[in-house]
N, C-alpha and C positions, 0 to 999 in steps of 0.2 A: 550670332549664329555661331553654335559651335563648330569647331574645325571638325568633329566626324560628322557632322551633318551633310545632305547630299543627297541628291534627287535620283529616286527611281520610281519606273515606269508601273502602273497599279491600274489594278480592276478587281469588282468582286464578284463573280460568278457561280453559277449553278453546277456542279462533274454531271456528268449525265450516267448511269452505271453501266456496268462492264458489257453487259448485255446489248446495250441498246451502240453503243461503241464498236461493238461486233459488224452491228446491221452498217452503222457508219462508214466501216472499213472495209465490208464488201458490196458499199455502195461505189465507192472510193475505188475498189479494183475495178469494177465494173464502166464506170465512167471513164480512170485513163483508156480500156481497149476501145471506148469510142470515141474519145478525145486523147488523140495518143498524144498530141505537142502543144505547146503553148500554157498551160495552167502548172502553177507552183499548190500542189496539193497538201493539206495540214496532216499532220501523220496524229491517226486516232486518241491515241494518249494522249493529244493536247487540245481535243473538239473541247470545247466549253460553252453554256450558254452565258453570255455576259447581262449581269445584271445593271452594272454601273461603270462604266469606265471612268477612268480617276486620270489619268496621263499620270506627267510628271507630278511627283510630290515629293516634300523634302523625308526624309527618314526619320523625322523627329517625332512625324503626324501619323505614328504607324501606330501606335498604342492607341491614341485618340479615333484612330478609323476606325480597329477591331472594336472599342465599345460604342460607338455610336451604330454596329454594325448590329449588334449585341440589341440593342434598344431598336432598332428596327424590327428586326425578326420576332421580336418582347412586342410589338406595336401593333403585328399580325396575329388575329387572331385564329385565321387560316392555316394557320404551318401546318405541314404534314398534308400539302394539298397534290394532286397529282397532275404529272405530265406526260405524253408520248410523240410518239416520232410522228410527223408530218412527210409531207409531199418537198418535193426540191423546189429552187425559187434564183431568182439572181438581182443583185441589186448594181446600177438605178433601174435597168430593163434588160429585156433580153436580146435585143440589137447593138447594146455598149456595155455586157455586163463586166462590174468593178470587184462584186465578190459573186462565189458560188455558193448556198447554203440550202443546208435541210432546216427546215420549219418544225415546231411543236405545236402542241395542240391538247386540249385539257380542259383545268380549270385557271384559264390565261384571266381570267378577271382575278384572280388570288396572285398572280403571278404580276397582274400590274401594280395591284395593293402594295405586295413586295419591292417594286423597282422605286414605286412613292414614297415609300417610307424611307425606304435606304436612300434615294435620291435625300428629301431631306433631312436624316438625323446626320450626312455628312458636309449637307450642304449649312450647319451649324459651324463646323468646322472653315469655313472659308473656300470651301470647295464646289464649284460650278454647281448649277442646275442644270438638267437637261433641258435645251431647249426643244426640240423636236418630238416628235411621239415616239413611244418606246417599240423598237420594233424586234420581238425576239424572235433568235435565230441562234444556229450551228453554223459556224462559217466553216465550210470546206474547201475551199482552196479560192486564187484568185490569179484572174489570166495573165503571163508577165507581160512587162511592159512595152517587150517587142513584136506583141502578136498585132496580124494587120489586121485592119476593118472587119473585110470580108472573115477572118477565122475567128471573130470576136462575137460575131452573130450566130454562127453555127457553134460555138460554142454555147451560147445563149437560148439558143432553139433545145438543144440538145436537152441542156436543164431543164427546160421547160417542158420540157413531151415524156420526162421521165417516170416511171408508177410511180407510185405512193410508194414510201418503206415502210416494213414489218410493223405489228402495231406493240411496237415496246413500251409497256407504260411503269411508269416507275412514280415513287413519294417523293417529295421534295422534301429531304429532313434539314436542311444544313445550307449557308452560305458561304462562301471562300473570297478572301484578301489574295488574288495572284500578282506574282512580280514577274515581269515580261525581261529576262535577262537575253539578251543578244550578245552568243559567240560567233565565233566565224565560222559565218556558210552555215549557219543556224538558230534557232529562235527556242530558247525553254521555258517553263513558265514554275515556278517555286511558291509552294505554299505557304504564307507568311502567318496564317492563322482563319479560323473559322468560330461562324454562329452557330450555334442548335437551335429551331425551334424549340 
């Protein structure tokens, strides 16, 4: 392995448009008032729809991943499908939420095909295939580890009963290879490359 090789944390994602981010920002503001403590909220500019989480990958493979992404988008004849914001939910269940999310609706069949094409394309590079079902979502926040179980239940109920989000629809025209960069007290995402339909 060359001396310049090192591991970086990567994922492939769809970026929601500014209009969707604005709705999500307003939703988070409302949730912050309804749930004043105990949640680490995602900054709206960092909200994304993960297509494939890659984990820690050698920098030497980045160009190959970008090539695989282009192959995957070429393999999706349904390119430029549309998605829209949906309701809120939690993983794994409302009594013990670990992830608070906004859902998407629209052409979920094409989104699933895109996920499978990306999954297959990067698996040829030795990266693992996803084992469970693909569950598309936009992560809005996570309860802090210190939150007691009773408050977790309140958080889960608040999210589950939140009204549906505004009808923001957008065409999916590209996917992006993103790097998670941990800096003191925050996490930033850097775009390493994009692939267009």
